[in-house]
C-alpha positions, -999 to 999 in steps of 0.1 A, spaced: -795 325 167 -767 339 145 -788 354 118 -787 392 115 -813 421 111 -809 448 85 -780 464 105 -762 431 106 -769 426 143 -775 392 158 -799 385 187 -768 386 209 -758 421 196 -793 434 201 -794 421 237 -761 434 244 -770 469 232 -802 468 254 -780 457 283 -754 484 278 -781 510 280 -794 498 314 -778 468 329 -797 444 351 -795 408 362 -823 396 339 -807 412 307 -774 397 318 -790 363 321 -802 365 285 -768 374 273 -752 347 292 -776 320 280 -771 331 243 -735 328 247 -738 293 266 -760 282 236 -730 290 213 -741 323 198 -712 334 178 -693 363 197 -671 371 167 -698 381 140 -694 416 130 -724 440 123 -724 461 91 -701 485 106 -675 460 117 -684 459 155 -687 428 176 -703 425 209 -671 433 226 -672 466 207 -708 472 219 -700 466 255 -668 488 255 -678 515 233 -713 520 245 -699 525 282 -666 543 282 -671 550 320 -680 524 345 -700 526 377 -696 499 403 -727 480 391 -718 480 353 -682 469 362 -696 442 381 -716 429 349 -686 433 327 -665 413 349 -687 385 346 -694 388 309 -660 396 295 -645 363 302 -674 346 283 -668 367 254 -631 359 251 -636 323 257 -664 319 232 -683 300 259 
């Protein structure tokens, strides 16, 4: 689960990038499940970014729907759950 691709991205990172491009409940559920299964949220890709960087840097502005998902995901990232 914590293995990385040629960019140093784990499955969690790839799913997070996909989610930040177009948030929805199904994508959020996959990310949430990976974190529940103890995917390492602190792994850095080859450029030094973690999933927290991906979520913040990819969406500098928030609409209400995106903000809702981040409010649910961010506590999981910080707690490492």
